[in-house]
C-alpha positions as CSV (number, residue, x, y, z in Angstrom):
1,V,23.7,269.2,-87.7
2,F,20.9,268.8,-90.4
3,D,19.9,265.8,-92.5
4,S,19.6,266.1,-96.3
5,D,16.1,267.3,-95.9
6,N,17.3,270.1,-93.7
7,T,15.8,268.5,-90.5
8,L,17.6,269.1,-87.4
9,L,19.5,266.0,-86.1
10,H,21.5,267.3,-83.1
11,H,23.5,270.1,-81.8
12,E,27.3,269.8,-81.5
13,V,28.7,271.4,-78.3
14,F,31.7,273.5,-78.5
15,S,33.6,274.5,-75.3
16,R,34.8,278.1,-74.4
17,V,36.6,279.5,-71.4
18,R,36.8,283.1,-70.2
19,D,39.9,284.9,-69.0
20,N,40.3,287.2,-66.0
21,Q,38.8,290.1,-68.0
22,E,35.8,287.9,-68.9
23,N,36.9,287.7,-72.6
24,E,35.9,284.6,-74.4
25,I,38.7,282.4,-75.4
26,R,38.1,280.0,-78.4
27,A,38.9,276.3,-78.1
28,T,41.7,276.6,-80.7
29,L,43.6,278.7,-78.3
30,F,43.1,277.0,-75.0
31,I,42.8,273.3,-76.0
32,P,46.4,272.9,-77.2
33,M,47.7,274.1,-73.8
34,A,45.1,272.0,-71.9
35,N,46.3,269.0,-73.8
36,K,49.9,269.6,-72.9
37,C,48.9,270.0,-69.3
38,G,46.7,266.9,-69.2
39,L,43.6,268.8,-68.4
40,M,41.3,267.6,-71.1
41,P,39.6,264.8,-69.1
42,Q,38.6,267.5,-66.4
43,I,37.4,270.0,-69.1
44,E,35.4,267.4,-71.0
45,R,33.8,266.3,-67.7
46,Q,32.7,269.8,-67.0
47,V,31.2,270.1,-70.5
48,L,29.4,266.9,-70.2
49,E,28.1,267.8,-66.7
50,K,26.8,271.1,-68.1
51,V,25.0,269.3,-71.0
52,L,23.6,266.5,-68.8
53,F,22.4,268.8,-65.9
54,E,21.8,272.2,-67.4
55,L,20.8,271.8,-71.1
56,M,19.1,268.4,-71.3
57,P,16.5,269.0,-68.5
58,T,15.2,272.1,-70.3
59,S,14.8,270.5,-73.7
60,D,14.5,267.2,-75.6
61,L,17.5,268.0,-78.0
62,I,20.2,265.6,-78.9
63,Y,23.8,266.9,-78.2
64,S,27.1,265.9,-79.7
65,I,30.2,266.1,-77.4
66,N,33.8,265.7,-78.5
67,L,36.2,263.4,-76.5
68,T,39.9,263.5,-76.8
69,L,42.3,260.6,-76.5
70,D,43.3,261.5,-73.0
71,S,39.6,261.2,-71.8
72,L,39.1,258.0,-73.7
73,T,42.1,256.4,-72.0
74,S,41.6,258.0,-68.5
75,R,40.5,255.4,-66.0
76,A,39.2,258.2,-63.7
77,F,37.2,259.8,-66.5
78,T,35.8,256.5,-67.9
79,R,34.8,255.4,-64.4
80,W,33.0,258.7,-63.8
81,I,31.2,258.7,-67.1
82,R,30.1,255.0,-66.7
83,T,28.7,255.8,-63.2
84,T,27.0,259.0,-64.4
85,L,25.4,257.5,-67.5
86,L,24.2,254.5,-65.4
87,E,22.4,256.9,-63.0
88,H,20.9,258.9,-65.9
89,R,20.4,256.1,-68.5
90,P,17.6,257.9,-70.4
91,L,19.8,260.9,-71.1
92,A,22.6,258.7,-72.6
93,E,20.3,258.0,-75.5
94,R,20.3,261.7,-76.3
95,L,24.1,261.9,-76.6
96,V,26.5,261.5,-79.5
97,F,30.2,261.2,-78.6
98,E,32.6,262.4,-81.3
99,V,36.2,261.2,-81.7
100,S,38.7,262.6,-84.0
101,E,40.0,260.2,-86.8
102,E,43.5,261.1,-85.6
103,V,43.1,259.0,-82.5
104,F,42.9,255.8,-84.6
105,S,46.4,256.5,-86.1
106,K,47.8,255.7,-82.6
107,R,47.4,252.0,-82.6
108,E,48.9,251.4,-79.1
109,H,45.8,252.8,-77.6
110,D,43.2,250.7,-79.6
111,E,42.2,248.4,-76.9
112,Q,41.6,251.1,-74.3
113,I,39.7,253.2,-76.8
114,R,37.6,250.1,-77.8
115,K,36.5,249.4,-74.2
116,T,35.5,253.0,-73.7
117,L,33.5,253.3,-76.9
118,V,31.8,249.9,-76.4
119,M,30.8,251.0,-73.0
120,L,29.3,254.3,-74.2
121,S,27.4,252.6,-77.0
122,G,26.2,250.0,-74.5
123,M,24.7,252.7,-72.5
124,G,22.7,253.8,-75.4
125,A,24.8,256.7,-76.8
126,K,25.7,257.1,-80.4
127,L,29.3,257.3,-81.7
128,S,30.8,259.6,-84.3
129,V,34.2,260.0,-85.8
130,D,35.1,263.5,-87.2
131,H,37.9,265.1,-89.3
132,V,37.6,262.1,-91.7
133,G,39.9,262.5,-94.6
134,K,42.2,265.0,-93.0
135,Q,44.9,262.3,-93.0
136,V,45.1,258.9,-94.6
137,V,44.0,256.3,-92.0
138,G,41.7,254.0,-94.0
139,T,38.2,252.8,-93.2
140,H,39.0,249.6,-91.2
141,Y,38.5,251.3,-87.8
142,I,35.0,252.5,-88.9
143,Q,33.9,248.9,-89.3
144,S,35.8,247.7,-86.2
145,F,34.3,250.3,-83.9
146,E,30.8,250.4,-85.3
147,F,30.4,254.1,-85.6
148,D,27.0,255.6,-86.2
149,F,28.3,258.7,-87.9
150,V,31.3,259.5,-90.1
151,K,32.0,263.2,-90.5
152,L,34.0,264.5,-93.4
153,D,36.7,267.1,-92.6
154,R,36.1,270.6,-93.8
155,S,39.2,270.4,-96.0
156,I,37.4,267.7,-98.0
157,V,34.2,269.7,-98.0
158,R,35.6,273.1,-99.1
159,Q,34.9,273.8,-102.8
160,V,34.0,270.1,-103.2
161,H,31.8,271.1,-106.3
162,Q,35.0,272.1,-108.1
163,R,37.3,269.4,-106.8
164,P,36.9,266.0,-108.5
165,E,39.6,264.3,-106.4
166,N,37.6,265.1,-103.3
167,Q,34.4,263.9,-104.9
168,L,36.3,260.6,-105.7
169,Y,37.4,260.3,-102.1
170,I,33.8,260.7,-100.8
171,R,32.5,258.1,-103.2
172,S,35.2,255.6,-102.1
173,L,34.6,256.3,-98.5
174,I,30.8,255.7,-98.8
175,G,31.6,252.5,-100.9
176,G,34.1,251.3,-98.3
177,I,31.6,251.6,-95.4
178,F,28.6,250.4,-97.3
179,R,28.0,247.4,-95.2
180,T,28.2,249.3,-91.9
181,K,25.5,251.3,-90.1
182,A,27.4,254.5,-90.4
183,Q,26.0,257.6,-91.9
184,V,28.4,260.0,-93.8
185,M,28.0,263.6,-92.7
186,A,30.0,266.7,-93.5
187,E,31.2,269.7,-91.6
188,G,32.2,273.3,-92.6
189,I,29.6,273.6,-95.4
190,E,29.6,277.2,-96.5
191,L,28.0,277.2,-99.9
192,L,24.8,276.0,-101.6
193,E,27.0,274.3,-104.3
194,E,28.8,272.4,-101.7
195,W,25.7,271.1,-100.0
196,Q,24.1,270.2,-103.3
197,T,27.2,268.2,-104.5
198,L,27.5,266.4,-101.2
199,K,23.9,265.3,-101.3
200,I,24.4,264.0,-104.8
201,L,27.3,262.0,-103.7
202,G,25.4,260.3,-100.9
203,V,26.3,262.4,-97.8
204,S,23.4,262.0,-95.3
205,A,23.8,265.1,-93.2
206,G,25.9,268.3,-92.6
207,Q,26.7,271.3,-90.6
208,G,28.2,274.7,-91.3
209,Q,27.4,278.3,-91.8
210,F,25.2,277.7,-94.9
211,L,22.9,275.5,-92.9
212,G,22.9,277.8,-90.0
213,D,24.5,278.0,-86.6
214,V,22.4,278.0,-83.4
215,S,24.0,279.1,-80.1
216,V,22.8,277.6,-76.8
217,V,24.5,279.0,-73.7
């Protein structure tokens, strides 16, 4: 993820698994099944352990990690992450936890989600919401949960220089969260024209093929 001056802000971590033949399986294939089986808290714990204990000791980079609804509402997962971050408090400040906007359409989990996010923020980690604009949710939750970053979904970003309706949405979003600390970012940037338009609209940072992808194993 790069800011508007093309300065690196942080790396987003994507999970992969390997099958019995050592072939790499993308998250879009295994995560739906993992969700159905209730395995996401275990998978996201392994991802976080790898970042904390293998990647972070060898660099001073900041890493963004995605958390699902199952992890945010799992008592076992939240107890583990609280204990782990208490033991490694300096590392918590180099973490950004991302949550999908879809999570906030399920209002019955609001209180559990709030407790987890407040705890993570209290440890020093930053909070991000992604896939913003993919569905109509509103901006009230952004103010309520005090996010540091708001990430536009790639469906809003794609060909944004040719889509006035998407430009209007971005302006409205930025205006709606003007009094919050949240910075608006964009994902899936593939063209120079998209990046130029987003910066003109007031988007602070972005990620995507145009800005370059860096793989860290």
